[in-house]
VEXVO-916200 format. One line per field, with one value per residue: residue number from 1; residue in three letters; chain; x, y, z of N, C-alpha, C in turn. Coordinates in nm, 4 decimals. Atoms other than C-alpha are relative to their C-alpha. Layout:
BEGIN
k: NUM/...
r: ALA/...
c: A/...
n.x: X/...
n.y: Y/...
n.z: Z/...
ca.x: X/...
ca.y: Y/...
ca.z: Z/...
c.x: X/...
c.y: Y/...
c.z: Z/...
END
This chain:
BEGIN
k: 1/2/3/4/5/6/7/8/9/10/11/12/13/14/15/16/17/18/19/20/21/22/23/24/25/26/27/28/29/30/31/32/33/34/35/36/37/38/39/40/41/42/43/44/45/46/47/48/49/50/51/52/53/54/55/56/57/58/59/60/61/62/63/64/65/66/67/68/69/70/71/72/73/74/75/76/77/78/79/80/81/82/83/84/85/86/87/88/89/90/91/92/93/94/95/96/97/98/99/100/101/102/103/104/105/106/107/108/109/110/111/112/113/114/115/116/117/118/119/120/121/122/123/124/125/126/127/128/129/130/131/132/133/134/135/136/137/138/139/140/141/142/143/144/145/146
r: UNK/UNK/UNK/UNK/UNK/UNK/UNK/UNK/UNK/UNK/UNK/UNK/UNK/UNK/UNK/UNK/UNK/UNK/UNK/UNK/UNK/UNK/UNK/UNK/UNK/UNK/UNK/UNK/UNK/UNK/UNK/UNK/UNK/UNK/UNK/UNK/UNK/UNK/UNK/UNK/UNK/UNK/UNK/UNK/UNK/UNK/UNK/UNK/UNK/UNK/UNK/UNK/UNK/UNK/UNK/UNK/UNK/UNK/UNK/UNK/UNK/UNK/UNK/UNK/UNK/UNK/UNK/UNK/UNK/UNK/UNK/UNK/UNK/UNK/UNK/UNK/UNK/UNK/UNK/UNK/UNK/UNK/UNK/UNK/UNK/UNK/UNK/UNK/UNK/UNK/UNK/UNK/UNK/UNK/UNK/UNK/UNK/UNK/UNK/UNK/UNK/UNK/UNK/UNK/UNK/UNK/UNK/UNK/UNK/UNK/UNK/UNK/UNK/UNK/UNK/UNK/UNK/UNK/UNK/UNK/UNK/UNK/UNK/UNK/UNK/UNK/UNK/UNK/UNK/UNK/UNK/UNK/UNK/UNK/UNK/UNK/UNK/UNK/UNK/UNK/UNK/UNK/UNK/UNK/UNK/UNK
c: A/A/A/A/A/A/A/A/A/A/A/A/A/A/A/A/A/A/A/A/A/A/A/A/A/A/A/A/A/A/A/A/A/A/A/A/A/A/A/A/A/A/A/A/A/A/A/A/A/A/A/A/A/A/A/A/A/A/A/A/A/A/A/A/A/A/A/A/A/A/A/A/A/A/A/A/A/A/A/A/A/A/A/A/A/A/A/A/A/A/A/A/A/A/A/A/A/A/A/A/A/A/A/A/A/A/A/A/A/A/A/A/A/A/A/A/A/A/A/A/A/A/A/A/A/A/A/A/A/A/A/A/A/A/A/A/A/A/A/A/A/A/A/A/A/A
n.x: -0.1290/-0.0208/0.0986/-0.0461/-0.1091/0.0516/0.0725/-0.1087/-0.0779/0.1028/-0.0018/-0.1311/0.0082/0.1069/-0.0666/-0.1004/0.0683/0.0705/-0.1025/-0.0087/-0.1353/0.0103/-0.0696/-0.1491/-0.0525/0.0404/-0.1036/-0.1270/-0.0049/-0.0044/-0.1350/-0.1003/0.0301/0.0078/-0.0871/-0.0195/0.1355/0.0334/0.1414/0.0753/0.1232/0.0639/0.1419/0.0474/0.1049/0.0938/-0.0367/-0.1328/-0.0721/-0.0476/-0.0557/-0.0950/-0.0222/-0.1279/-0.0857/-0.1339/-0.0619/0.0887/0.1216/0.1030/0.0152/0.0662/-0.0329/0.0869/-0.0555/0.0844/-0.0544/-0.1229/-0.1115/-0.0027/0.0311/0.1055/0.0070/-0.0472/0.0587/-0.0643/0.0486/-0.1068/0.0445/0.0417/-0.1305/-0.1015/0.0582/-0.0771/0.0583/0.0762/0.1254/0.0776/0.0498/0.1132/0.1247/0.0618/0.0546/0.1205/0.1002/-0.0188/0.0833/0.0055/-0.0981/-0.0482/0.0362/-0.0831/-0.0798/-0.0762/-0.0726/0.0425/-0.0863/0.0509/-0.0809/0.0228/0.0514/-0.0507/0.0692/0.0604/0.1433/0.0109/0.1418/0.0262/0.1516/0.0444/0.1247/0.0533/-0.0593/-0.1385/-0.0469/-0.1284/-0.0691/-0.1129/-0.0803/-0.1372/-0.1246/-0.0129/0.1242/0.1106/0.1030/0.0404/0.1311/0.0619/0.1408/0.0401/-0.0237/0.1194/-0.0031/-0.0268/-0.1461/-0.0807
n.y: -0.0379/0.0847/-0.0211/-0.1202/0.0320/0.0784/-0.0897/-0.0737/0.0833/0.0148/-0.1275/-0.0187/0.0858/-0.0563/-0.1174/0.0464/0.0811/-0.1034/-0.0738/0.0469/0.0374/0.0637/0.1316/-0.0307/-0.0498/-0.1352/-0.0678/0.0052/-0.0949/-0.1359/-0.0333/-0.0414/-0.1335/-0.1232/0.0401/-0.1018/-0.0352/-0.0064/-0.0060/0.0685/0.0428/0.0882/0.0020/0.0874/-0.0822/0.0989/0.1441/0.0319/-0.1287/-0.0642/-0.1367/-0.0478/-0.1376/-0.0313/-0.1282/0.0198/-0.1316/-0.1022/-0.0086/0.1030/0.0718/0.1300/0.0919/0.1153/0.1252/0.1116/0.1009/0.0773/-0.0901/-0.0930/-0.1420/-0.0536/-0.1364/-0.0847/-0.1374/-0.0903/-0.1355/-0.0940/-0.1293/-0.0500/-0.0619/0.1155/0.0484/-0.0597/-0.1060/0.0474/0.0608/-0.1234/-0.0691/0.0820/-0.0150/-0.1350/0.0100/0.0856/-0.0241/-0.1429/-0.0631/0.0869/-0.0093/0.1297/0.0216/0.0914/0.0528/0.1392/0.0648/0.1419/0.0893/0.1294/0.0644/-0.0586/-0.1413/-0.1015/-0.1363/-0.0706/-0.0124/-0.1293/-0.0431/-0.1261/-0.0470/-0.1226/-0.0010/0.1284/0.1082/0.0493/0.1019/0.0635/0.0306/0.0711/-0.0466/0.0692/-0.0920/-0.0446/-0.0919/0.0608/0.0100/0.1562/0.0091/-0.1162/0.0449/-0.0746/0.0423/0.0113/-0.0684/0.1062/0.0503/-0.0782
n.z: 0.0516/0.1056/0.1057/0.0683/0.0726/0.1070/0.0848/0.0650/0.0956/0.1139/0.0613/0.0812/0.1043/0.0993/0.0668/0.0926/0.1135/0.0941/0.0733/0.1462/0.0473/0.1330/0.0286/0.0070/0.1416/0.0060/-0.0935/0.0580/0.1201/-0.0592/-0.0626/0.0978/0.0816/-0.0922/-0.1058/-0.0987/-0.0609/-0.1362/-0.0475/0.0947/-0.0354/0.0980/-0.0065/0.1132/0.0762/0.0571/-0.0365/0.0540/0.0130/-0.1206/0.0205/-0.1125/-0.0090/-0.0598/0.0065/0.0757/0.0374/-0.0506/0.0734/-0.0389/0.1164/-0.0155/0.0965/0.0061/0.0422/-0.0067/-0.0927/0.0506/-0.0212/0.1108/-0.0220/0.0844/0.0281/-0.1161/0.0124/-0.0979/0.0066/0.0211/0.0079/0.1300/0.0567/0.0389/0.1208/0.1099/0.0633/0.1170/-0.0655/-0.0408/0.1212/0.0565/-0.0813/0.0201/0.1412/0.0070/-0.1087/-0.0271/-0.0929/-0.1129/-0.1038/-0.0471/-0.1435/-0.0465/0.1018/-0.0477/0.1054/0.0162/0.0733/0.0280/0.1001/0.1249/-0.0071/-0.0915/0.0152/-0.1179/-0.0235/-0.0528/-0.0354/0.0441/-0.0405/0.0738/-0.0590/-0.0542/0.0798/-0.0337/0.0861/-0.0205/0.1185/-0.0002/0.1138/-0.0089/0.0002/0.1377/0.0116/0.0520/-0.0872/0.0071/-0.0467/-0.0740/-0.0567/-0.1073/-0.1398/-0.0810/-0.1294/-0.1147/0.0055/-0.0688
ca.x: -1.4041/-1.3757/-1.6861/-1.5305/-1.2120/-1.4029/-1.6166/-1.3031/-1.1425/-1.4642/-1.4742/-1.1048/-1.1542/-1.4688/-1.2717/-0.9869/-1.2191/-1.4009/-1.0750/-1.0625/-0.7484/-0.6946/-0.5814/-0.1972/-0.1798/-0.3447/-0.1048/0.1917/0.0995/0.0335/0.3586/0.5626/0.3782/0.3576/0.6571/0.6534/0.2889/0.1849/-0.1432/-0.2823/-0.6506/-0.8154/-1.1711/-1.3440/-1.5380/-1.7069/-1.6906/-1.3773/-1.2459/-1.0253/-0.9303/-0.6329/-0.6426/-0.3069/-0.0461/0.2510/0.4873/0.2502/-0.0497/-0.3767/-0.4061/-0.6341/-0.5656/-0.7949/-0.7152/-0.8898/-0.8664/-0.5985/-0.3794/-0.4328/-0.3984/-0.6897/-0.6593/-0.4878/-0.6504/-0.4838/-0.6131/-0.4165/-0.4485/-0.6061/-0.2666/-0.0978/-0.3200/-0.1115/-0.1779/-0.3036/-0.5669/-0.6771/-0.7124/-0.9131/-1.1534/-1.1879/-1.2573/-1.5211/-1.6664/-1.6458/-1.7808/-1.7514/-1.5579/-1.3413/-1.4571/-1.2063/-0.9324/-0.7916/-0.5143/-0.6154/-0.3913/-0.5163/-0.3618/-0.3457/-0.4745/-0.3331/-0.5335/-0.7539/-1.1062/-1.2318/-1.5565/-1.6839/-1.9951/-2.1806/-2.4842/-2.7033/-2.5082/-2.2301/-2.0263/-1.7502/-1.5014/-1.2506/-0.9693/-0.6487/-0.3068/-0.3142/-0.6426/-0.8858/-1.2179/-1.2945/-1.6140/-1.8526/-2.1402/-2.3640/-2.2909/-2.5949/-2.6901/-2.6752/-2.3111/-2.1807
ca.y: -1.2928/-1.5907/-1.4994/-1.1461/-1.2918/-1.5214/-1.2346/-1.0269/-1.3142/-1.3755/-1.0083/-0.9943/-1.3060/-1.1525/-0.8306/-1.0161/-1.2375/-0.9068/-0.7474/-0.7559/-0.9224/-0.9815/-1.3172/-1.3544/-1.3153/-0.9740/-0.8756/-0.9971/-0.7891/-0.4798/-0.4985/-0.5312/-0.2425/-0.0165/-0.0992/0.2357/0.2406/0.3335/0.3306/0.0719/0.0017/-0.2947/-0.3182/-0.6049/-0.4183/-0.7227/-1.1013/-1.1148/-0.7598/-0.5773/-0.2123/-0.0787/0.2747/0.4177/0.6909/0.7000/0.9961/1.2112/1.1356/0.9517/0.6676/0.3763/0.0696/-0.2218/-0.5836/-0.9028/-1.2069/-1.3665/-1.0641/-0.8955/-0.5138/-0.3256/0.0381/0.3057/0.6497/0.9382/1.2847/1.5586/1.9330/2.1145/2.2921/1.9470/1.8852/1.9143/2.2311/2.0535/1.8606/2.2021/2.3497/2.0493/2.0784/2.4593/2.4084/2.1318/2.2427/2.6207/2.7962/2.4808/2.4902/2.1975/2.0452/1.7614/1.5961/1.2217/1.0786/0.7285/0.4468/0.1233/-0.1460/0.0300/0.3751/0.6740/0.9889/1.1823/1.1868/1.5373/1.6472/1.9677/2.1876/2.4566/2.5790/2.2749/2.0566/1.8246/1.6103/1.3568/1.3519/1.1000/1.2224/1.0473/1.2075/1.2536/1.4690/1.2310/1.2519/0.8783/0.9395/1.2100/1.1305/1.3135/1.2933/1.1824/1.3629/1.0292/0.9721/1.2597
ca.z: 6.1460/5.9238/5.7252/5.6672/5.5474/5.3121/5.1727/5.0969/4.9184/4.7099/4.6239/4.5164/4.2972/4.1418/4.0617/3.8989/3.6947/3.5606/3.4551/3.0815/2.9559/2.5910/2.4490/2.4418/2.0543/2.0970/2.3949/2.1929/1.8867/2.1015/2.2835/1.9711/1.7932/2.0884/2.3016/2.4789/2.5900/2.9326/3.1287/2.9005/2.9442/2.7563/2.6518/2.4652/2.1885/2.0217/2.0737/1.8608/1.9024/2.1467/2.1956/2.3972/2.5135/2.6254/2.6489/2.4101/2.3482/2.5480/2.3282/2.4113/2.1544/2.0944/1.8926/1.7825/1.7309/1.6341/1.8642/1.6482/1.7195/1.3905/1.4264/1.2785/1.3370/1.5525/1.6288/1.8115/1.8907/1.7356/1.7297/1.4301/1.3871/1.3274/1.0266/0.6978/0.5100/0.1964/0.4134/0.5596/0.2166/0.0874/0.3806/0.3322/-0.0455/0.0122/0.3444/0.3373/0.6484/0.8738/1.2029/1.3136/1.6472/1.6715/1.4796/1.5027/1.3073/1.1731/1.0601/0.9183/0.7070/0.3637/0.4895/0.6535/0.7132/0.9400/1.0851/1.1460/1.3100/1.1547/1.2387/1.0546/1.2496/1.3317/1.0879/1.2151/1.0017/1.0344/0.7503/0.6760/0.4532/0.3444/0.3782/-0.0078/0.0451/-0.0877/0.0894/0.1799/0.3783/0.5000/0.7327/0.9588/1.3255/1.5198/1.8330/2.0413/1.9253/2.1224
c.x: 0.0277/-0.0795/0.0479/0.1201/-0.0359/-0.0654/0.1015/0.0643/-0.0848/-0.0036/0.1272/-0.0039/-0.0929/0.0623/0.1057/-0.0619/-0.0742/0.0948/0.0083/0.1519/-0.0045/0.0703/0.1505/0.0491/-0.0140/0.1022/0.1308/0.0159/0.0114/0.1350/0.1028/-0.0276/0.0062/0.0803/0.0060/-0.1247/-0.0024/-0.1496/-0.0948/-0.1318/-0.0654/-0.1507/-0.0314/-0.1107/-0.1120/0.0470/0.1361/0.0920/0.0506/0.0593/0.0874/-0.0093/0.1354/0.0670/0.1313/0.0473/-0.0939/-0.1301/-0.0931/-0.0284/-0.0867/0.0303/-0.0971/0.0570/-0.1069/0.0541/0.1280/0.1099/0.0244/-0.0245/-0.0874/0.0094/0.0617/-0.0526/0.0750/-0.0496/0.1141/-0.0673/-0.0288/0.1298/0.0914/-0.0552/0.0965/-0.0738/-0.0838/-0.1406/-0.0873/-0.0641/-0.1200/-0.1347/-0.0582/-0.0597/-0.1340/-0.0988/0.0080/-0.0928/-0.0202/0.1111/0.0426/-0.0112/0.0954/0.0705/0.0732/0.0780/-0.0333/0.0953/-0.0620/0.0755/-0.0559/-0.0718/0.0662/-0.0751/-0.0551/-0.1523/-0.0338/-0.1554/-0.0060/-0.1467/-0.0116/-0.1512/-0.0428/0.0699/0.1263/0.0284/0.1244/0.0589/0.1247/0.0759/0.1367/0.1103/0.0200/-0.1197/-0.1113/-0.1034/-0.0560/-0.1530/-0.0426/-0.1327/-0.0461/0.0116/-0.1422/0.0032/0.0366/0.1330/0.0870/0.0250
c.y: -0.0871/0.0299/0.1253/-0.0256/-0.0695/0.0976/0.0902/-0.0798/-0.0202/0.1288/0.0177/-0.0967/0.0442/0.1179/-0.0456/-0.0651/0.0978/0.0832/-0.0536/-0.0091/-0.0650/-0.1326/0.0281/0.0471/0.1533/0.0840/-0.0009/0.1120/0.1492/0.0393/0.0065/0.1170/0.1108/-0.0269/0.1086/0.0494/-0.0064/0.0172/-0.0659/-0.0597/-0.0961/-0.0053/-0.1038/0.0674/-0.1008/-0.1290/-0.0266/0.1215/0.0628/0.1403/0.0328/0.1471/0.0442/0.1218/-0.0414/0.1410/0.1092/0.0161/-0.1185/-0.0678/-0.1215/-0.0804/-0.1305/-0.1167/-0.1146/-0.1019/-0.0722/0.0974/0.0971/0.1481/0.0465/0.1431/0.0755/0.1356/0.0669/0.1413/0.0854/0.1431/0.0479/0.0586/-0.0986/-0.0486/0.0488/0.1131/-0.0441/-0.0645/0.1188/0.0543/-0.0796/0.0110/0.1480/0.0123/-0.0723/0.0240/0.1397/0.0416/-0.1056/0.0204/-0.1353/-0.0123/-0.0983/-0.0742/-0.1341/-0.0348/-0.1505/-0.0741/-0.1276/-0.0699/0.0666/0.1362/0.0753/0.1340/0.0464/-0.0143/0.1242/0.0258/0.1553/0.0434/0.1346/0.0140/-0.1306/-0.1309/-0.0356/-0.1146/-0.0733/-0.0388/-0.0842/0.0298/-0.0700/0.1110/0.0548/0.0893/-0.0632/-0.0215/-0.1396/-0.0026/0.1215/-0.0442/0.1031/-0.0652/0.0088/0.0500/-0.1038/-0.0494/0.0689/-0.0618
c.z: -0.1316/-0.1175/-0.0780/-0.0920/-0.1370/-0.1006/-0.0778/-0.0998/-0.1228/-0.0916/-0.0900/-0.1208/-0.1045/-0.0897/-0.1044/-0.1070/-0.0932/-0.0744/-0.1308/-0.0428/-0.1398/-0.0165/-0.0269/-0.1369/-0.0054/0.0836/-0.0767/-0.1203/0.0546/0.0455/-0.1023/-0.0864/0.0810/0.1308/0.1065/0.0725/0.1453/0.0258/-0.0971/0.0714/-0.1031/0.0211/-0.1130/-0.0725/-0.0553/0.0549/-0.0397/-0.0149/0.1293/-0.0335/0.1270/-0.0080/0.0886/-0.0356/-0.0619/-0.0596/0.0220/-0.0709/0.0437/-0.1376/0.0266/-0.1220/0.0059/-0.0565/-0.0106/0.1080/-0.0324/0.0256/-0.1135/0.0481/-0.1124/-0.0328/0.1227/-0.0241/0.1153/-0.0405/-0.0443/0.0000/-0.1416/-0.0660/-0.0505/-0.1222/-0.1160/-0.0794/-0.1111/0.0482/0.0465/-0.1221/-0.0707/0.0766/-0.0246/-0.1239/-0.0015/0.1162/0.0530/0.1191/0.1244/0.0933/0.0358/0.1488/0.0460/-0.1186/0.0450/-0.1245/0.0041/-0.0797/0.0054/-0.1015/-0.1421/0.0100/0.1101/-0.0140/0.1322/0.0003/0.0760/0.0107/-0.0318/0.0327/-0.0756/0.0462/0.0714/-0.0597/0.0536/-0.0825/0.0545/-0.1401/0.0233/-0.1328/0.0016/-0.0045/-0.1332/-0.0388/-0.0797/0.1047/-0.0142/0.0415/0.0655/0.0436/0.1082/0.1412/0.0735/0.1278/0.1262/-0.0119/0.0840/0.1328
END
């Protein structure tokens, strides 16, 4: 019996130790920027980077931070219908015949825009476009990224 209680205690301590908890500076920045967030799940992306996945205003959102608490980026999935008309027109003009496969709203210091996955036949691209319709980046989506 004593051995069973000891094993349960060791297991509980191990699970708590494995739970990813960001530094206090990161948690403080997150709490001030996303005070209405629920179902927050933390993941250490890199040695000095953290990502929070959470729900806010009925949307799935992720936000990235440095260890010092500096906010880096926020991404949230949106519907194609929520894209501004001008952004849709720019995509149609530059990527005629492509179908949208996924849309995310992106916010970083000094940037607000969208990341859009598009597809035409076997070609899949990821387009980053600013809210003023400037195409910032276009890259092939590799099969192993799916």
